[in-house]
C-alpha positions as CSV (number, residue, x, y, z in Angstrom):
1,M,11.6,-21.9,48.7
2,T,10.8,-18.9,46.5
3,R,8.5,-16.5,47.5
4,P,5.3,-16.5,45.8
5,D,6.1,-12.4,44.5
6,R,9.0,-13.8,42.6
7,D,7.1,-17.0,41.2
8,D,4.4,-14.4,40.1
9,K,7.1,-12.2,38.4
10,G,9.1,-15.3,36.6
11,H,5.6,-16.5,35.9
12,G,4.5,-13.3,34.5
13,R,7.9,-13.0,32.2
14,R,7.8,-16.0,31.0
15,A,4.7,-15.6,29.4
16,R,5.4,-12.3,27.5
17,R,8.0,-13.9,26.4
18,L,5.7,-16.5,24.5
19,L,3.0,-14.1,23.7
20,R,5.9,-11.9,22.2
21,R,7.8,-14.9,20.4
22,G,3.7,-16.0,19.2
23,V,3.0,-12.4,17.8
24,L,6.6,-12.1,15.5
25,G,5.9,-15.7,15.0
26,I,3.4,-15.0,13.0
27,H,4.0,-12.7,10.8
28,I,5.5,-15.8,8.6
29,L,2.4,-15.9,7.4
30,Q,3.2,-13.0,5.3
31,V,6.1,-15.1,3.3
32,P,3.5,-17.0,1.0
33,L,1.3,-13.9,0.5
34,L,4.0,-12.3,-0.5
35,F,5.2,-15.1,-2.9
36,G,1.6,-14.7,-4.1
37,L,1.9,-11.4,-5.2
38,M,4.9,-12.5,-6.7
39,L,2.8,-15.2,-9.1
40,A,0.2,-12.4,-9.4
41,L,3.1,-10.1,-11.4
42,L,3.9,-12.9,-13.1
43,V,0.5,-13.3,-14.3
44,L,-0.5,-9.9,-15.3
45,S,3.7,-9.0,-17.1
46,A,1.9,-12.2,-19.2
47,S,-1.5,-10.6,-19.8
48,F,0.2,-7.0,-20.5
49,F,2.2,-9.1,-23.8
50,Y,-0.5,-11.0,-24.6
51,A,-2.8,-7.7,-25.2
52,L,-0.3,-6.2,-26.6
53,G,0.9,-8.9,-28.7
54,E,-3.3,-9.6,-30.3
55,A,-3.7,-6.1,-30.8
56,V,-0.5,-6.3,-33.6
57,I,-1.7,-9.5,-34.6
58,T,-5.2,-8.9,-35.2
59,L,-4.1,-4.9,-36.2
60,D,-6.4,-3.4,-33.8
61,F,-3.9,-0.9,-32.8
62,L,-4.2,0.5,-36.8
63,D,-8.0,1.8,-35.9
64,R,-7.7,5.2,-33.7
65,D,-10.6,4.3,-30.9
66,K,-9.4,0.6,-30.6
67,T,-5.7,2.1,-30.0
68,I,-6.8,4.5,-27.6
69,L,-8.4,1.8,-25.4
70,L,-5.7,-0.8,-25.6
71,V,-3.1,1.6,-24.4
72,L,-5.6,2.5,-20.9
73,D,-6.1,-1.2,-21.0
74,L,-1.6,-1.3,-20.5
75,L,-1.9,1.8,-18.4
76,D,-4.5,0.2,-15.7
77,M,-2.4,-2.8,-16.0
78,V,1.2,-0.8,-15.4
79,F,-0.1,0.9,-12.3
80,I,-1.9,-1.9,-11.0
81,A,1.5,-3.8,-11.8
82,N,3.4,-0.6,-9.4
83,L,0.5,-0.9,-6.7
84,I,1.9,-4.7,-6.7
85,V,5.5,-3.9,-6.5
86,M,4.3,-1.4,-3.9
87,V,2.5,-3.3,-1.1
88,M,5.3,-6.3,-1.9
89,V,7.9,-3.8,-0.5
90,S,6.1,-2.8,2.1
91,G,5.0,-6.4,3.2
92,Y,8.4,-7.1,2.9
93,N,10.0,-4.4,5.4
94,A,7.4,-4.1,7.5
95,Y,8.4,-8.1,7.7
96,V,11.3,-8.0,8.2
97,A,10.7,-5.0,11.2
98,A,8.4,-7.0,13.1
99,T,11.8,-10.5,13.2
100,R,14.9,-8.2,13.7
101,Q,12.9,-6.1,16.9
102,D,16.3,-5.2,18.8
103,A,13.7,-4.6,22.3
104,P,14.9,-6.8,24.9
105,E,13.5,-10.1,25.5
106,D,11.1,-9.2,28.4
107,G,10.8,-5.5,26.4
108,M,7.6,-3.6,24.9
109,F,6.8,-3.9,21.7
110,A,7.6,-0.7,19.5
111,Y,5.0,-0.2,17.1
112,S,6.8,0.7,13.4
113,D,4.1,1.6,10.5
114,E,6.4,0.7,7.2
115,F,3.3,1.3,5.0
116,Q,3.1,5.4,5.9
117,P,5.7,6.2,3.6
118,V,3.6,4.1,1.4
119,K,-0.4,4.6,1.6
120,S,-0.8,8.3,0.0
121,R,1.1,6.8,-2.9
122,I,-0.9,3.6,-3.0
123,A,-3.7,5.7,-2.6
124,A,-3.0,7.8,-5.3
125,T,-2.3,4.5,-7.6
126,L,-6.1,3.4,-6.8
127,V,-7.4,7.2,-8.4
128,I,-5.3,6.5,-11.2
129,I,-6.9,3.1,-12.1
130,T,-10.4,3.6,-11.3
131,G,-9.9,7.0,-13.4
132,I,-8.4,5.2,-16.3
133,H,-11.3,2.2,-15.8
134,L,-14.0,4.9,-16.2
135,V,-12.2,6.9,-19.0
136,H,-12.3,3.1,-21.1
137,E,-15.6,2.2,-19.5
138,V,-17.0,5.5,-21.3
139,L,-15.1,5.7,-24.6
140,A,-15.7,1.9,-24.9
141,G,-19.3,2.6,-25.0
142,D,-20.1,-0.5,-23.0
143,V,-22.0,0.2,-20.2
144,N,-25.8,-0.3,-21.0
145,E,-27.7,0.7,-17.6
146,P,-26.0,4.2,-17.2
147,R,-26.0,3.2,-13.3
148,G,-23.1,1.2,-14.4
149,L,-21.4,4.5,-15.0
150,L,-22.5,6.5,-11.8
151,V,-21.3,3.5,-9.8
152,L,-18.0,3.4,-11.4
153,G,-17.8,7.8,-10.8
154,A,-18.8,7.3,-7.6
155,T,-16.5,4.5,-6.3
156,H,-13.7,7.0,-8.3
157,L,-14.8,10.1,-5.4
158,I,-14.8,7.8,-2.7
159,L,-11.2,6.8,-3.7
160,L,-10.4,10.8,-4.8
161,A,-11.7,11.5,-1.8
162,S,-9.8,8.8,0.3
163,A,-6.6,9.5,-1.3
164,A,-6.8,13.0,-0.7
165,V,-7.6,12.2,3.7
166,F,-4.8,9.3,3.2
167,I,-2.3,12.4,1.5
168,Y,-3.4,15.2,4.0
169,M,-3.1,12.6,7.3
170,G,0.4,12.3,5.8
171,R,1.4,15.7,5.7
172,F,-0.1,16.2,9.3
173,E,1.8,13.3,10.6
174,N,5.0,14.8,9.2
175,R,4.8,18.0,10.7
176,A,7.4,18.1,13.2
177,P,6.0,20.0,16.6
178,P,6.6,23.6,17.5
179,G,10.2,23.9,19.7
180,P,10.1,26.1,22.8
181,A,9.4,30.2,22.4
182,G,12.8,31.4,20.8
183,D,13.7,29.2,19.2
184,Q,16.3,29.7,16.7
185,G,15.4,28.2,12.9
186,K,17.5,26.2,10.6
187,D,19.7,29.5,9.1
188,G,20.0,30.8,13.4
189,Q,17.8,33.6,12.9
190,D,14.6,33.9,15.0
191,G,11.4,32.6,13.9
192,A,10.2,36.5,13.8
């Protein structure tokens, strides 16, 4: 006959194993999302070349103002494509890291923030995209209400502040903790 405390440990171990498999298995839902981002990148590429071809066919590129707006549109699309690639690569890395855990079967999950290295770049890219869009709207003169420009400007400033916080936090998190007093620096000299 088995002892009740051993039975409880066995059930607890099985429950943890089942939970671990479920949590790791749910990452498979990322795969269709990554394929969707690849499709979005293809659509964006087609739109890029369509806009460029249309400008050449209609001779819009001969008008300086239209050329500037076209270049802003193309830059906007390139930065959005970069954003999609950054998210795809980070998402793939997170998927691989989650499914290739070397921890023991009953071990705890080790949290790994695979997006940390690109958070600042994503935030900066969003600031650039909103800045380009804001400049495009100002130069195009398409905004009938000043309120529309104010909303675009406020959105840009909010994203700019968010990016600054991400960059600051990234530097703060990457800072090495100070060693004990009397530690020597990289060059072998005292820190004095």
